[in-house]
Every structure is written in C-alpha cells, then in structure tokens.
C-alpha atoms as an extended CHARMM CRD file, in Angstrom:
* protein
*
        29  EXT
         1         1  SER       CA            -26.9640000000       10.6940000000       14.3280000000  PROA      1               0.0000000000
         2         2  SER       CA            -27.7590000000        7.0270000000       14.9470000000  PROA      2               0.0000000000
         3         3  SER       CA            -28.5210000000        6.6340000000       11.2370000000  PROA      3               0.0000000000
         4         4  SER       CA            -24.8080000000        6.6380000000       10.4130000000  PROA      4               0.0000000000
         5         5  SER       CA            -24.0840000000        3.8650000000       12.9190000000  PROA      5               0.0000000000
         6         6  SER       CA            -27.2080000000        1.9320000000       11.9670000000  PROA      6               0.0000000000
         7         7  SER       CA            -26.3180000000        2.1420000000        8.2760000000  PROA      7               0.0000000000
         8         8  SER       CA            -22.9570000000        0.4790000000        8.8880000000  PROA      8               0.0000000000
         9         9  LEU       CA            -24.5270000000       -2.2990000000       10.9420000000  PROA      9               0.0000000000
        10        10  ASP       CA            -27.4430000000       -2.7550000000        8.5570000000  PROA      10              0.0000000000
        11        11  GLY       CA            -25.0810000000       -3.0820000000        5.6040000000  PROA      11              0.0000000000
        12        12  ARG       CA            -23.0970000000       -5.8120000000        7.3300000000  PROA      12              0.0000000000
        13        13  SER       CA            -26.2190000000       -7.6290000000        8.5580000000  PROA      13              0.0000000000
        14        14  MET       CA            -27.7890000000       -7.4830000000        5.0980000000  PROA      14              0.0000000000
        15        15  GLU       CA            -24.6400000000       -8.8750000000        3.4520000000  PROA      15              0.0000000000
        16        16  LYS       CA            -24.4610000000      -11.7310000000        5.9620000000  PROA      16              0.0000000000
        17        17  LYS       CA            -28.1570000000      -12.5330000000        5.5140000000  PROA      17              0.0000000000
        18        18  CYS       CA            -27.8060000000      -12.5110000000        1.7170000000  PROA      18              0.0000000000
        19        19  CYS       CA            -24.8330000000      -14.8570000000        1.8720000000  PROA      19              0.0000000000
        20        20  SER       CA            -26.6500000000      -17.1670000000        4.2650000000  PROA      20              0.0000000000
        21        21  HSD       CA            -29.8490000000      -17.0690000000        2.2340000000  PROA      21              0.0000000000
        22        22  LYS       CA            -28.1370000000      -17.9180000000       -1.0570000000  PROA      22              0.0000000000
        23        23  PRO       CA            -26.6240000000      -21.2260000000        0.1140000000  PROA      23              0.0000000000
        24        24  LEU       CA            -29.8260000000      -22.0700000000        1.9470000000  PROA      24              0.0000000000
        25        25  LEU       CA            -31.9430000000      -21.6380000000       -1.1680000000  PROA      25              0.0000000000
        26        26  TYR       CA            -29.5280000000      -23.6850000000       -3.2250000000  PROA      26              0.0000000000
        27        27  ASP       CA            -29.5100000000      -26.4420000000       -0.6380000000  PROA      27              0.0000000000
        28        28  VAL       CA            -33.2920000000      -26.5500000000       -0.5740000000  PROA      28              0.0000000000
        29        29  GLU       CA            -33.5270000000      -26.7630000000       -4.3460000000  PROA      29              0.0000000000
C-alpha cells in the first residue's frame, strides 16, 4: 500500500526536478 503514498511523493519530486532542470539547462546554454 506504500505505492499510493510513494506515487504522490514521486509526482511532486518529479515536478520539482523538472522545474529546476529547465531553468538550469537554459542558464547553461
């Protein structure tokens, strides 16, 4: 039943990483 909890956390972590990665890539370019 940890999958449900993990899914919620993973979704948030993934969104934060994506947001952080986008600006980082742009800055590098």
